[in-house]
N, CA, C, O and the ligand as a Tripos MOL2 file, in Angstrom:
@<TRIPOS>MOLECULE
protein
  305   303    77     0     0
PROTEIN
NO_CHARGES

@<TRIPOS>ATOM
      1 N         -39.7780  -13.1020   -8.3300 N.3       1 MET1
      2 CA        -39.6370  -12.2410   -9.4530 C.3       1 MET1
      3 C         -40.7940  -12.2130  -10.3500 C.2       1 MET1
      4 O         -41.2510  -13.1250  -11.0390 O.2       1 MET1
      5 N         -41.1460  -11.1240  -10.2330 N.am      2 ASP2
      6 CA        -42.5510  -10.8690  -11.0950 C.3       2 ASP2
      7 C         -42.4890   -9.6410  -12.0390 C.2       2 ASP2
      8 O         -43.4250   -8.8440  -12.1020 O.2       2 ASP2
      9 N         -41.4970   -9.5300  -12.6800 N.am      3 GLN3
     10 CA        -41.2100   -8.3610  -13.4820 C.3       3 GLN3
     11 C         -41.1530   -8.7700  -14.9180 C.2       3 GLN3
     12 O         -40.7160   -9.8670  -15.2640 O.2       3 GLN3
     13 N         -41.6150   -7.8450  -15.7650 N.am      4 THR4
     14 CA        -41.5640   -8.0750  -17.2190 C.3       4 THR4
     15 C         -40.0290   -7.7400  -17.8010 C.2       4 THR4
     16 O         -39.4840   -6.6390  -17.7250 O.2       4 THR4
     17 N         -39.5860   -8.6870  -18.2700 N.am      5 LEU5
     18 CA        -38.1940   -8.4700  -18.7620 C.3       5 LEU5
     19 C         -38.1580   -7.6190  -20.1600 C.2       5 LEU5
     20 O         -38.9410   -7.9070  -21.0650 O.2       5 LEU5
     21 N         -37.2950   -6.6520  -20.2790 N.am      6 GLU6
     22 CA        -37.2360   -5.8780  -21.4480 C.3       6 GLU6
     23 C         -36.3440   -6.6810  -22.2400 C.2       6 GLU6
     24 O         -35.4050   -7.3130  -21.7550 O.2       6 GLU6
     25 N         -36.6830   -6.6500  -23.6360 N.am      7 LEU7
     26 CA        -35.8680   -7.2070  -24.5400 C.3       7 LEU7
     27 C         -34.7480   -6.3180  -25.2050 C.2       7 LEU7
     28 O         -35.0870   -5.2280  -25.6670 O.2       7 LEU7
     29 N         -33.5800   -6.6770  -25.2720 N.am      8 ALA8
     30 CA        -32.5930   -5.7850  -25.8060 C.3       8 ALA8
     31 C         -32.8540   -5.5880  -27.4120 C.2       8 ALA8
     32 O         -33.3750   -6.4770  -28.0850 O.2       8 ALA8
     33 N         -32.4970   -4.5120  -27.8750 N.am      9 SER9
     34 CA        -32.8970   -4.0980  -29.1870 C.3       9 SER9
     35 C         -31.7050   -4.2070  -30.1480 C.2       9 SER9
     36 O         -31.9000   -3.8850  -31.3200 O.2       9 SER9
     37 N         -30.5330   -4.6140  -29.7830 N.am     10 PHE10
     38 CA        -29.4060   -4.5390  -30.6410 C.3      10 PHE10
     39 C         -29.1570   -5.7310  -31.3530 C.2      10 PHE10
     40 O         -29.6520   -6.7520  -30.8760 O.2      10 PHE10
     41 N         -28.5040   -5.8240  -32.3820 N.am     11 ARG11
     42 CA        -28.2750   -7.2050  -32.9540 C.3      11 ARG11
     43 C         -26.8770   -7.5580  -32.8440 C.2      11 ARG11
     44 O         -26.0760   -6.6780  -32.5270 O.2      11 ARG11
     45 N         -26.5010   -8.6990  -33.0610 N.am     12 GLY12
     46 CA        -25.2390   -9.3080  -32.6930 C.3      12 GLY12
     47 C         -24.0700   -8.6520  -33.5440 C.2      12 GLY12
     48 O         -22.9090   -8.7010  -33.1390 O.2      12 GLY12
     49 N         -24.3920   -8.0820  -34.6480 N.am     13 ASN13
     50 CA        -23.3110   -7.5780  -35.3480 C.3      13 ASN13
     51 C         -23.3580   -5.9470  -35.4580 C.2      13 ASN13
     52 O         -22.8330   -5.2880  -36.3560 O.2      13 ASN13
     53 N         -24.0860   -5.4500  -34.3690 N.am     14 ASP14
     54 CA        -24.1500   -3.9200  -34.2130 C.3      14 ASP14
     55 C         -22.7780   -3.2790  -33.8500 C.2      14 ASP14
     56 O         -21.9080   -3.9770  -33.3290 O.2      14 ASP14
     57 N         -22.5700   -1.9570  -34.1180 N.am     15 GLU15
     58 CA        -21.5050   -1.3510  -33.7360 C.3      15 GLU15
     59 C         -21.5780   -1.1230  -32.1540 C.2      15 GLU15
     60 O         -22.6450   -1.1850  -31.5430 O.2      15 GLU15
     61 N         -20.3060   -0.8430  -31.5240 N.am     16 PRO16
     62 CA        -20.5640   -0.8850  -30.0900 C.3      16 PRO16
     63 C         -21.3820    0.3940  -29.7070 C.2      16 PRO16
     64 O         -22.1750    0.2610  -28.7750 O.2      16 PRO16
     65 N         -21.2970    1.4700  -30.2420 N.am     17 CYS17
     66 CA        -22.2120    2.7080  -29.9690 C.3      17 CYS17
     67 C         -23.6300    2.1360  -29.9200 C.2      17 CYS17
     68 O         -24.3480    2.3600  -28.9460 O.2      17 CYS17
     69 N         -24.0630    1.3670  -31.0020 N.am     18 LEU18
     70 CA        -25.3890    1.0160  -31.0330 C.3      18 LEU18
     71 C         -25.9410   -0.0460  -29.8620 C.2      18 LEU18
     72 O         -27.1210   -0.1080  -29.5170 O.2      18 LEU18
     73 N         -24.9690   -0.7880  -29.3720 N.am     19 VAL19
     74 CA        -25.1730   -1.5510  -28.2610 C.3      19 VAL19
     75 C         -25.3060   -0.7030  -26.9640 C.2      19 VAL19
     76 O         -26.1590   -0.9020  -26.0990 O.2      19 VAL19
     77 N         -24.3140    0.3110  -26.9380 N.am     20 GLU20
     78 CA        -24.4270    1.1450  -25.9070 C.3      20 GLU20
     79 C         -25.7970    1.9800  -25.8160 C.2      20 GLU20
     80 O         -26.3750    2.2700  -24.7690 O.2      20 GLU20
     81 N         -26.1510    2.2670  -26.9600 N.am     21 ALA21
     82 CA        -27.3490    3.0430  -27.0640 C.3      21 ALA21
     83 C         -28.5800    2.2540  -26.5700 C.2      21 ALA21
     84 O         -29.4770    2.8010  -25.9280 O.2      21 ALA21
     85 N         -28.5850    0.8820  -26.9110 N.am     22 ALA22
     86 CA        -29.6400    0.0120  -26.6470 C.3      22 ALA22
     87 C         -29.7200   -0.2020  -25.2200 C.2      22 ALA22
     88 O         -30.8500   -0.4160  -24.7810 O.2      22 ALA22
     89 N         -28.7220   -0.1890  -24.3770 N.am     23 LEU23
     90 CA        -28.5470   -0.2320  -22.8860 C.3      23 LEU23
     91 C         -28.7000    1.1020  -22.1330 C.2      23 LEU23
     92 O         -28.6640    1.2150  -20.9080 O.2      23 LEU23
     93 N         -28.8850    2.1480  -23.0660 N.am     24 ALA24
     94 CA        -29.0060    3.4150  -22.2690 C.3      24 ALA24
     95 C         -30.1370    3.5280  -21.2870 C.2      24 ALA24
     96 O         -31.1720    2.9000  -21.5120 O.2      24 ALA24
     97 N         -30.0280    4.2540  -20.2520 N.am     25 CYS25
     98 CA        -30.9110    4.3860  -19.1870 C.3      25 CYS25
     99 C         -32.5370    4.7340  -19.8880 C.2      25 CYS25
    100 O         -32.7400    5.5490  -20.7880 O.2      25 CYS25
    101 N         -33.3720    4.0520  -19.3430 N.am     26 ARG26
    102 CA        -34.7560    4.4020  -19.8170 C.3      26 ARG26
    103 C         -35.4560    5.6670  -19.1610 C.2      26 ARG26
    104 O         -36.4010    6.2860  -19.6490 O.2      26 ARG26
    105 N         -34.8020    5.9380  -17.9430 N.am     27 MET27
    106 CA        -35.3790    6.9270  -17.1570 C.3      27 MET27
    107 C         -34.9140    8.4430  -17.4410 C.2      27 MET27
    108 O         -35.6900    9.3970  -17.4920 O.2      27 MET27
    109 N         -33.4720    8.5080  -17.6220 N.am     28 CYS28
    110 CA        -32.9290    9.8810  -17.9730 C.3      28 CYS28
    111 C         -32.1350    9.9000  -19.3080 C.2      28 CYS28
    112 O         -31.5190   10.8980  -19.6810 O.2      28 CYS28
    113 N         -32.1910    8.6510  -20.0550 N.am     29 LEU29
    114 CA        -31.5220    8.5270  -21.3350 C.3      29 LEU29
    115 C         -30.0900    8.6480  -21.3330 C.2      29 LEU29
    116 O         -29.4450    8.8020  -22.3700 O.2      29 LEU29
    117 N         -29.5500    8.5780  -20.1140 N.am     30 SER30
    118 CA        -28.1360    8.7860  -19.9280 C.3      30 SER30
    119 C         -27.6410    7.3310  -20.7020 C.2      30 SER30
    120 O         -28.3140    6.3020  -20.6410 O.2      30 SER30
    121 N         -26.4710    7.4300  -21.3630 N.am     31 SER31
    122 CA        -25.5420    6.2340  -21.8440 C.3      31 SER31
    123 C         -24.5800    5.7560  -20.7910 C.2      31 SER31
    124 O         -23.9050    4.7330  -20.9050 O.2      31 SER31
    125 N         -24.5650    6.6030  -19.7150 N.am     32 ASP32
    126 CA        -23.3210    6.2600  -18.8070 C.3      32 ASP32
    127 C         -24.0590    5.1420  -17.7760 C.2      32 ASP32
    128 O         -24.5070    5.4430  -16.6700 O.2      32 ASP32
    129 N         -24.0900    3.8890  -18.3240 N.am     33 VAL33
    130 CA        -24.6850    2.8520  -17.6520 C.3      33 VAL33
    131 C         -23.7050    1.7570  -17.4660 C.2      33 VAL33
    132 O         -23.0480    1.3370  -18.4180 O.2      33 VAL33
    133 N         -23.5860    1.2730  -16.2450 N.am     34 GLU34
    134 CA        -22.7840    0.0440  -15.7400 C.3      34 GLU34
    135 C         -23.5570   -1.1560  -15.8750 C.2      34 GLU34
    136 O         -24.5690   -1.3750  -15.2100 O.2      34 GLU34
    137 N         -23.0210   -2.0330  -16.8450 N.am     35 TRP35
    138 CA        -23.8430   -3.2530  -17.0350 C.3      35 TRP35
    139 C         -23.1600   -4.4860  -16.5200 C.2      35 TRP35
    140 O         -21.9340   -4.5950  -16.4910 O.2      35 TRP35
    141 N         -23.9100   -5.3150  -16.1550 N.am     36 SER36
    142 CA        -23.1530   -6.6070  -15.8370 C.3      36 SER36
    143 C         -23.8540   -7.7890  -16.3740 C.2      36 SER36
    144 O         -25.0610   -7.8370  -16.1360 O.2      36 SER36
    145 N         -23.3150   -8.7810  -17.0740 N.am     37 LEU37
    146 CA        -23.7810   -9.7240  -17.7960 C.3      37 LEU37
    147 C         -24.0140  -11.0850  -17.1380 C.2      37 LEU37
    148 O         -23.0710  -11.6470  -16.5800 O.2      37 LEU37
    149 N         -25.1890  -11.6200  -17.1770 N.am     38 ALA38
    150 CA        -25.4930  -12.8340  -16.5380 C.3      38 ALA38
    151 C         -25.7140  -13.9570  -17.5420 C.2      38 ALA38
    152 O         -26.7980  -13.8810  -18.1210 O.2      38 ALA38
    153 N         -24.9350  -14.9830  -17.8800 N.am     39 VAL39
    154 CA        -25.2290  -15.9210  -18.9200 C.3      39 VAL39
    155 C         -25.8210  -17.0810  -18.3410 C.2      39 VAL39
    156 O         -25.4000  -17.5830  -17.2990 O.2      39 VAL39
    157 N         -26.9270  -17.5800  -19.0850 N.am     40 GLU40
    158 CA        -27.5570  -18.7270  -18.7890 C.3      40 GLU40
    159 C         -27.2810  -19.8140  -19.7140 C.2      40 GLU40
    160 O         -26.2060  -19.7540  -20.3110 O.2      40 GLU40
    161 N         -28.1270  -20.8920  -19.9660 N.am     41 ASP41
    162 CA        -27.6920  -21.8230  -20.8690 C.3      41 ASP41
    163 C         -27.6500  -21.4940  -22.1430 C.2      41 ASP41
    164 O         -26.6850  -21.8710  -22.8070 O.2      41 ASP41
    165 N         -28.6400  -20.7590  -22.7150 N.am     42 PHE42
    166 CA        -28.5890  -20.4540  -24.1310 C.3      42 PHE42
    167 C         -28.7830  -18.8980  -24.2620 C.2      42 PHE42
    168 O         -28.4280  -18.3410  -25.3010 O.2      42 PHE42
    169 N         -29.3370  -18.1930  -23.2350 N.am     43 GLU43
    170 CA        -29.6760  -16.8820  -23.2750 C.3      43 GLU43
    171 C         -28.9840  -16.2110  -22.0990 C.2      43 GLU43
    172 O         -28.4610  -16.8940  -21.2180 O.2      43 GLU43
    173 N         -28.9740  -14.9550  -22.0750 N.am     44 GLY44
    174 CA        -28.5320  -14.1810  -20.9320 C.3      44 GLY44
    175 C         -29.3340  -13.1110  -20.4830 C.2      44 GLY44
    176 O         -30.3660  -12.8310  -21.0920 O.2      44 GLY44
    177 N         -28.9850  -12.5020  -19.5170 N.am     45 GLN45
    178 CA        -29.6140  -11.1990  -19.0190 C.3      45 GLN45
    179 C         -28.3370  -10.2990  -18.6980 C.2      45 GLN45
    180 O         -27.2050  -10.6910  -18.4160 O.2      45 GLN45
    181 N         -28.8120   -8.9850  -18.8120 N.am     46 VAL46
    182 CA        -27.9030   -7.8110  -18.4040 C.3      46 VAL46
    183 C         -28.4900   -7.1150  -17.4860 C.2      46 VAL46
    184 O         -29.6570   -6.8140  -17.7330 O.2      46 VAL46
    185 N         -27.9770   -6.7060  -16.3380 N.am     47 GLU47
    186 CA        -28.3230   -5.6730  -15.3880 C.3      47 GLU47
    187 C         -27.8660   -4.3480  -15.7060 C.2      47 GLU47
    188 O         -26.6430   -4.2090  -15.7460 O.2      47 GLU47
    189 N         -28.4550   -3.5280  -15.8980 N.am     48 CYS48
    190 CA        -27.9740   -2.1220  -16.2840 C.3      48 CYS48
    191 C         -28.3970   -1.1780  -15.2500 C.2      48 CYS48
    192 O         -29.5670   -0.9470  -14.9470 O.2      48 CYS48
    193 N         -27.2160   -0.5820  -14.6640 N.am     49 ALA49
    194 CA        -27.3190    0.4230  -13.6410 C.3      49 ALA49
    195 C         -27.0380    1.8010  -14.0630 C.2      49 ALA49
    196 O         -25.8950    2.0210  -14.4630 O.2      49 ALA49
    197 N         -27.7860    2.6580  -14.0460 N.am     50 CYS50
    198 CA        -27.4020    4.0960  -14.5330 C.3      50 CYS50
    199 C         -26.6420    4.7780  -13.4210 C.2      50 CYS50
    200 O         -27.0150    4.7840  -12.2490 O.2      50 CYS50
    201 N         -25.6280    5.3090  -13.8460 N.am     51 ARG51
    202 CA        -24.6470    6.1260  -13.1210 C.3      51 ARG51
    203 C         -25.0850    7.4630  -12.7460 C.2      51 ARG51
    204 O         -24.5960    8.1190  -11.8270 O.2      51 ARG51
    205 N         -26.1900    7.8910  -13.6340 N.am     52 SER52
    206 CA        -26.7110    9.3320  -13.4640 C.3      52 SER52
    207 C         -27.8860    9.3190  -12.3400 C.2      52 SER52
    208 O         -27.8920   10.0030  -11.3160 O.2      52 SER52
    209 N         -28.8120    8.4560  -12.7280 N.am     53 CYS53
    210 CA        -29.9000    8.5290  -11.7740 C.3      53 CYS53
    211 C         -30.1530    7.3730  -10.7670 C.2      53 CYS53
    212 O         -30.9610    7.3830   -9.8390 O.2      53 CYS53
    213 N         -29.2610    6.3210  -11.1480 N.am     54 GLY54
    214 CA        -29.3530    5.1750  -10.2500 C.3      54 GLY54
    215 C         -30.4450    4.0520  -10.6030 C.2      54 GLY54
    216 O         -30.6430    3.0360   -9.9360 O.2      54 GLY54
    217 N         -31.0410    4.3830  -11.6440 N.am     55 TYR55
    218 CA        -32.0890    3.4010  -12.0830 C.3      55 TYR55
    219 C         -31.4580    2.0900  -12.4960 C.2      55 TYR55
    220 O         -30.4250    2.0560  -13.1660 O.2      55 TYR55
    221 N         -32.0970    1.0160  -12.0850 N.am     56 VAL56
    222 CA        -31.5580   -0.3060  -12.3890 C.3      56 VAL56
    223 C         -32.6190   -1.0970  -13.1300 C.2      56 VAL56
    224 O         -33.7800   -1.1990  -12.7340 O.2      56 VAL56
    225 N         -32.1880   -1.5910  -14.1200 N.am     57 ARG57
    226 CA        -33.1790   -2.7050  -14.8160 C.3      57 ARG57
    227 C         -32.5510   -3.9430  -15.5030 C.2      57 ARG57
    228 O         -31.3580   -3.9230  -15.8070 O.2      57 ARG57
    229 N         -33.2830   -4.9530  -15.7390 N.am     58 LEU58
    230 CA        -32.9510   -6.1150  -16.2570 C.3      58 LEU58
    231 C         -33.4280   -6.1850  -17.5830 C.2      58 LEU58
    232 O         -34.6280   -6.1240  -17.8530 O.2      58 LEU58
    233 N         -32.2970   -6.3450  -18.6380 N.am     59 VAL59
    234 CA        -32.8410   -6.6490  -19.9350 C.3      59 VAL59
    235 C         -32.3020   -8.1170  -20.3840 C.2      59 VAL59
    236 O         -31.1480   -8.5340  -20.2810 O.2      59 VAL59
    237 N         -33.3970   -8.7670  -20.8920 N.am     60 SER60
    238 CA        -32.9810  -10.1400  -21.4050 C.3      60 SER60
    239 C         -32.3750  -10.2410  -22.8120 C.2      60 SER60
    240 O         -32.6490   -9.3230  -23.5850 O.2      60 SER60
    241 N         -31.6950  -11.1020  -23.1870 N.am     61 LEU61
    242 CA        -30.7670  -11.1460  -24.3190 C.3      61 LEU61
    243 C         -30.9760  -12.4870  -24.9470 C.2      61 LEU61
    244 O         -31.1560  -13.5260  -24.3120 O.2      61 LEU61
    245 N         -30.9340  -12.3690  -26.3230 N.am     62 THR62
    246 CA        -30.8360  -13.7170  -27.0240 C.3      62 THR62
    247 C         -29.3040  -14.2380  -26.9760 C.2      62 THR62
    248 O         -28.3840  -13.5850  -26.4830 O.2      62 THR62
    249 N         -29.1960  -15.3210  -27.4740 N.am     63 SER63
    250 CA        -27.8760  -15.9270  -27.3370 C.3      63 SER63
    251 C         -26.8490  -15.0930  -28.1170 C.2      63 SER63
    252 O         -25.7010  -14.8740  -27.7320 O.2      63 SER63
    253 N         -27.3880  -14.6610  -29.2380 N.am     64 GLU64
    254 CA        -26.5510  -13.7480  -30.1920 C.3      64 GLU64
    255 C         -26.1490  -12.4610  -29.4280 C.2      64 GLU64
    256 O         -25.0060  -12.0040  -29.4520 O.2      64 GLU64
    257 N         -27.2080  -11.9040  -28.7330 N.am     65 GLN65
    258 CA        -26.7820  -10.5900  -27.9650 C.3      65 GLN65
    259 C         -25.8570  -11.0500  -26.7490 C.2      65 GLN65
    260 O         -24.8920  -10.3560  -26.4280 O.2      65 GLN65
    261 N         -26.0860  -11.9170  -26.2560 N.am     66 THR66
    262 CA        -25.2490  -12.3990  -25.1310 C.3      66 THR66
    263 C         -23.8490  -12.5180  -25.4410 C.2      66 THR66
    264 O         -22.9530  -12.1560  -24.6790 O.2      66 THR66
    265 N         -23.6710  -13.0620  -26.6360 N.am     67 LEU67
    266 CA        -22.2630  -13.1940  -27.1980 C.3      67 LEU67
    267 C         -21.7490  -11.9020  -27.4410 C.2      67 LEU67
    268 O         -20.6180  -11.5800  -27.0770 O.2      67 LEU67
    269 N         -22.5750  -11.0890  -28.0790 N.am     68 ARG68
    270 CA        -22.0600   -9.7780  -28.4790 C.3      68 ARG68
    271 C         -21.5810   -8.9500  -27.3200 C.2      68 ARG68
    272 O         -20.5000   -8.3640  -27.2720 O.2      68 ARG68
    273 N         -22.5160   -8.9670  -26.3860 N.am     69 LEU69
    274 CA        -22.1170   -8.2160  -25.0110 C.3      69 LEU69
    275 C         -20.9310   -8.7690  -24.4170 C.2      69 LEU69
    276 O         -20.1510   -8.0210  -23.8290 O.2      69 LEU69
    277 N         -20.6880  -10.1600  -24.5210 N.am     70 SER70
    278 CA        -19.5600  -10.6640  -23.8690 C.3      70 SER70
    279 C         -18.1520  -10.2190  -24.5840 C.2      70 SER70
    280 O         -17.0610  -10.4260  -24.0510 O.2      70 SER70
    281 N         -18.2840   -9.6990  -25.6240 N.am     71 LEU71
    282 CA        -17.1980   -9.0880  -26.5120 C.3      71 LEU71
    283 C         -17.1270   -7.6510  -26.3440 C.2      71 LEU71
    284 O         -16.1540   -7.0240  -26.7620 O.2      71 LEU71
    285 N         -18.1090   -7.0890  -25.7530 N.am     72 GLN72
    286 CA        -18.0380   -5.5820  -25.6750 C.3      72 GLN72
    287 C         -17.4110   -5.1300  -24.3300 C.2      72 GLN72
    288 O         -17.8420   -5.5390  -23.2520 O.2      72 GLN72
    289 N         -16.3820   -4.2730  -24.4440 N.am     73 PRO73
    290 CA        -15.9050   -3.8250  -23.2860 C.3      73 PRO73
    291 C         -16.6760   -3.0240  -22.4940 C.2      73 PRO73
    292 O         -17.2020   -2.0250  -22.9830 O.2      73 PRO73
    293 N         -16.8590   -3.3780  -21.0650 N.am     74 SER74
    294 CA        -17.6750   -2.4650  -20.2560 C.3      74 SER74
    295 C         -16.7450   -1.2170  -19.9810 C.2      74 SER74
    296 O         -15.5380   -1.2920  -19.7470 O.2      74 SER74
    297 N         -17.4110   -0.1880  -20.0380 N.am     75 HIS75
    298 CA        -16.6450    1.0280  -19.7030 C.3      75 HIS75
    299 C         -16.5830    1.2490  -18.1890 C.2      75 HIS75
    300 O         -17.5200    1.8270  -17.6380 O.2      75 HIS75
    301 N         -15.5830    0.8410  -17.5240 N.am     76 ALA76
    302 CA        -15.4060    0.6890  -16.2120 C.3      76 ALA76
    303 C         -15.1400    2.0420  -15.6050 C.2      76 ALA76
    304 O         -14.9450    2.1480  -14.3950 O.2      76 ALA76
    305 ZN        -30.4440    7.1590  -15.5030 Zn       77 ZN77
@<TRIPOS>BOND
     1     1     2 1
     2     2     3 1
     3     3     4 2
     4     3     5 am
     5     5     6 1
     6     6     7 1
     7     7     8 2
     8     7     9 am
     9     9    10 1
    10    10    11 1
    11    11    12 2
    12    11    13 am
    13    13    14 1
    14    14    15 1
    15    15    16 2
    16    15    17 am
    17    17    18 1
    18    18    19 1
    19    19    20 2
    20    19    21 am
    21    21    22 1
    22    22    23 1
    23    23    24 2
    24    23    25 am
    25    25    26 1
    26    26    27 1
    27    27    28 2
    28    27    29 am
    29    29    30 1
    30    30    31 1
    31    31    32 2
    32    31    33 am
    33    33    34 1
    34    34    35 1
    35    35    36 2
    36    35    37 am
    37    37    38 1
    38    38    39 1
    39    39    40 2
    40    39    41 am
    41    41    42 1
    42    42    43 1
    43    43    44 2
    44    43    45 am
    45    45    46 1
    46    46    47 1
    47    47    48 2
    48    47    49 am
    49    49    50 1
    50    50    51 1
    51    51    52 2
    52    51    53 am
    53    53    54 1
    54    54    55 1
    55    55    56 2
    56    55    57 am
    57    57    58 1
    58    58    59 1
    59    59    60 2
    60    59    61 am
    61    61    62 1
    62    62    63 1
    63    63    64 2
    64    63    65 am
    65    65    66 1
    66    66    67 1
    67    67    68 2
    68    67    69 am
    69    69    70 1
    70    70    71 1
    71    71    72 2
    72    71    73 am
    73    73    74 1
    74    74    75 1
    75    75    76 2
    76    75    77 am
    77    77    78 1
    78    78    79 1
    79    79    80 2
    80    79    81 am
    81    81    82 1
    82    82    83 1
    83    83    84 2
    84    83    85 am
    85    85    86 1
    86    86    87 1
    87    87    88 2
    88    87    89 am
    89    89    90 1
    90    90    91 1
    91    91    92 2
    92    91    93 am
    93    93    94 1
    94    94    95 1
    95    95    96 2
    96    95    97 am
    97    97    98 1
    98    98    99 1
    99    99   100 2
   100    99   101 am
   101   101   102 1
   102   102   103 1
   103   103   104 2
   104   103   105 am
   105   105   106 1
   106   106   107 1
   107   107   108 2
   108   107   109 am
   109   109   110 1
   110   110   111 1
   111   111   112 2
   112   111   113 am
   113   113   114 1
   114   114   115 1
   115   115   116 2
   116   115   117 am
   117   117   118 1
   118   118   119 1
   119   119   120 2
   120   119   121 am
   121   121   122 1
   122   122   123 1
   123   123   124 2
   124   123   125 am
   125   125   126 1
   126   126   127 1
   127   127   128 2
   128   127   129 am
   129   129   130 1
   130   130   131 1
   131   131   132 2
   132   131   133 am
   133   133   134 1
   134   134   135 1
   135   135   136 2
   136   135   137 am
   137   137   138 1
   138   138   139 1
   139   139   140 2
   140   139   141 am
   141   141   142 1
   142   142   143 1
   143   143   144 2
   144   143   145 am
   145   145   146 1
   146   146   147 1
   147   147   148 2
   148   147   149 am
   149   149   150 1
   150   150   151 1
   151   151   152 2
   152   151   153 am
   153   153   154 1
   154   154   155 1
   155   155   156 2
   156   155   157 am
   157   157   158 1
   158   158   159 1
   159   159   160 2
   160   159   161 am
   161   161   162 1
   162   162   163 1
   163   163   164 2
   164   163   165 am
   165   165   166 1
   166   166   167 1
   167   167   168 2
   168   167   169 am
   169   169   170 1
   170   170   171 1
   171   171   172 2
   172   171   173 am
   173   173   174 1
   174   174   175 1
   175   175   176 2
   176   175   177 am
   177   177   178 1
   178   178   179 1
   179   179   180 2
   180   179   181 am
   181   181   182 1
   182   182   183 1
   183   183   184 2
   184   183   185 am
   185   185   186 1
   186   186   187 1
   187   187   188 2
   188   187   189 am
   189   189   190 1
   190   190   191 1
   191   191   192 2
   192   191   193 am
   193   193   194 1
   194   194   195 1
   195   195   196 2
   196   195   197 am
   197   197   198 1
   198   198   199 1
   199   199   200 2
   200   199   201 am
   201   201   202 1
   202   202   203 1
   203   203   204 2
   204   203   205 am
   205   205   206 1
   206   206   207 1
   207   207   208 2
   208   207   209 am
   209   209   210 1
   210   210   211 1
   211   211   212 2
   212   211   213 am
   213   213   214 1
   214   214   215 1
   215   215   216 2
   216   215   217 am
   217   217   218 1
   218   218   219 1
   219   219   220 2
   220   219   221 am
   221   221   222 1
   222   222   223 1
   223   223   224 2
   224   223   225 am
   225   225   226 1
   226   226   227 1
   227   227   228 2
   228   227   229 am
   229   229   230 1
   230   230   231 1
   231   231   232 2
   232   231   233 am
   233   233   234 1
   234   234   235 1
   235   235   236 2
   236   235   237 am
   237   237   238 1
   238   238   239 1
   239   239   240 2
   240   239   241 am
   241   241   242 1
   242   242   243 1
   243   243   244 2
   244   243   245 am
   245   245   246 1
   246   246   247 1
   247   247   248 2
   248   247   249 am
   249   249   250 1
   250   250   251 1
   251   251   252 2
   252   251   253 am
   253   253   254 1
   254   254   255 1
   255   255   256 2
   256   255   257 am
   257   257   258 1
   258   258   259 1
   259   259   260 2
   260   259   261 am
   261   261   262 1
   262   262   263 1
   263   263   264 2
   264   263   265 am
   265   265   266 1
   266   266   267 1
   267   267   268 2
   268   267   269 am
   269   269   270 1
   270   270   271 1
   271   271   272 2
   272   271   273 am
   273   273   274 1
   274   274   275 1
   275   275   276 2
   276   275   277 am
   277   277   278 1
   278   278   279 1
   279   279   280 2
   280   279   281 am
   281   281   282 1
   282   282   283 1
   283   283   284 2
   284   283   285 am
   285   285   286 1
   286   286   287 1
   287   287   288 2
   288   287   289 am
   289   289   290 1
   290   290   291 1
   291   291   292 2
   292   291   293 am
   293   293   294 1
   294   294   295 1
   295   295   296 2
   296   295   297 am
   297   297   298 1
   298   298   299 1
   299   299   300 2
   300   299   301 am
   301   301   302 1
   302   302   303 1
   303   303   304 2
@<TRIPOS>SUBSTRUCTURE
     1 MET1         2 RESIDUE 1 A MET
     2 ASP2         6 RESIDUE 1 A ASP
     3 GLN3        10 RESIDUE 1 A GLN
     4 THR4        14 RESIDUE 1 A THR
     5 LEU5        18 RESIDUE 1 A LEU
     6 GLU6        22 RESIDUE 1 A GLU
     7 LEU7        26 RESIDUE 1 A LEU
     8 ALA8        30 RESIDUE 1 A ALA
     9 SER9        34 RESIDUE 1 A SER
    10 PHE10       38 RESIDUE 1 A PHE
    11 ARG11       42 RESIDUE 1 A ARG
    12 GLY12       46 RESIDUE 1 A GLY
    13 ASN13       50 RESIDUE 1 A ASN
    14 ASP14       54 RESIDUE 1 A ASP
    15 GLU15       58 RESIDUE 1 A GLU
    16 PRO16       62 RESIDUE 1 A PRO
    17 CYS17       66 RESIDUE 1 A CYS
    18 LEU18       70 RESIDUE 1 A LEU
    19 VAL19       74 RESIDUE 1 A VAL
    20 GLU20       78 RESIDUE 1 A GLU
    21 ALA21       82 RESIDUE 1 A ALA
    22 ALA22       86 RESIDUE 1 A ALA
    23 LEU23       90 RESIDUE 1 A LEU
    24 ALA24       94 RESIDUE 1 A ALA
    25 CYS25       98 RESIDUE 1 A CYS
    26 ARG26      102 RESIDUE 1 A ARG
    27 MET27      106 RESIDUE 1 A MET
    28 CYS28      110 RESIDUE 1 A CYS
    29 LEU29      114 RESIDUE 1 A LEU
    30 SER30      118 RESIDUE 1 A SER
    31 SER31      122 RESIDUE 1 A SER
    32 ASP32      126 RESIDUE 1 A ASP
    33 VAL33      130 RESIDUE 1 A VAL
    34 GLU34      134 RESIDUE 1 A GLU
    35 TRP35      138 RESIDUE 1 A TRP
    36 SER36      142 RESIDUE 1 A SER
    37 LEU37      146 RESIDUE 1 A LEU
    38 ALA38      150 RESIDUE 1 A ALA
    39 VAL39      154 RESIDUE 1 A VAL
    40 GLU40      158 RESIDUE 1 A GLU
    41 ASP41      162 RESIDUE 1 A ASP
    42 PHE42      166 RESIDUE 1 A PHE
    43 GLU43      170 RESIDUE 1 A GLU
    44 GLY44      174 RESIDUE 1 A GLY
    45 GLN45      178 RESIDUE 1 A GLN
    46 VAL46      182 RESIDUE 1 A VAL
    47 GLU47      186 RESIDUE 1 A GLU
    48 CYS48      190 RESIDUE 1 A CYS
    49 ALA49      194 RESIDUE 1 A ALA
    50 CYS50      198 RESIDUE 1 A CYS
    51 ARG51      202 RESIDUE 1 A ARG
    52 SER52      206 RESIDUE 1 A SER
    53 CYS53      210 RESIDUE 1 A CYS
    54 GLY54      214 RESIDUE 1 A GLY
    55 TYR55      218 RESIDUE 1 A TYR
    56 VAL56      222 RESIDUE 1 A VAL
    57 ARG57      226 RESIDUE 1 A ARG
    58 LEU58      230 RESIDUE 1 A LEU
    59 VAL59      234 RESIDUE 1 A VAL
    60 SER60      238 RESIDUE 1 A SER
    61 LEU61      242 RESIDUE 1 A LEU
    62 THR62      246 RESIDUE 1 A THR
    63 SER63      250 RESIDUE 1 A SER
    64 GLU64      254 RESIDUE 1 A GLU
    65 GLN65      258 RESIDUE 1 A GLN
    66 THR66      262 RESIDUE 1 A THR
    67 LEU67      266 RESIDUE 1 A LEU
    68 ARG68      270 RESIDUE 1 A ARG
    69 LEU69      274 RESIDUE 1 A LEU
    70 SER70      278 RESIDUE 1 A SER
    71 LEU71      282 RESIDUE 1 A LEU
    72 GLN72      286 RESIDUE 1 A GLN
    73 PRO73      290 RESIDUE 1 A PRO
    74 SER74      294 RESIDUE 1 A SER
    75 HIS75      298 RESIDUE 1 A HIS
    76 ALA76      302 RESIDUE 1 A ALA
    77 ZN77       305 GROUP 0 **** ****
């Protein structure tokens, strides 16, 4: 694994729409992104797969962001 991780830009108390915006696709800017959370000891990562263009990326999260995302309903 030799990729630079992107840091998520939302804060732990941000509104759901801001969290979604932070996870929106970097390629086509679609917010129709399917994400899956991977929690590690203190921090986490979220894999974001765009439903529009198929672009997949990993975003690293602070513990606060990990907690926030674990409370955010994924729009299935
Ligand atoms: Zn996309």
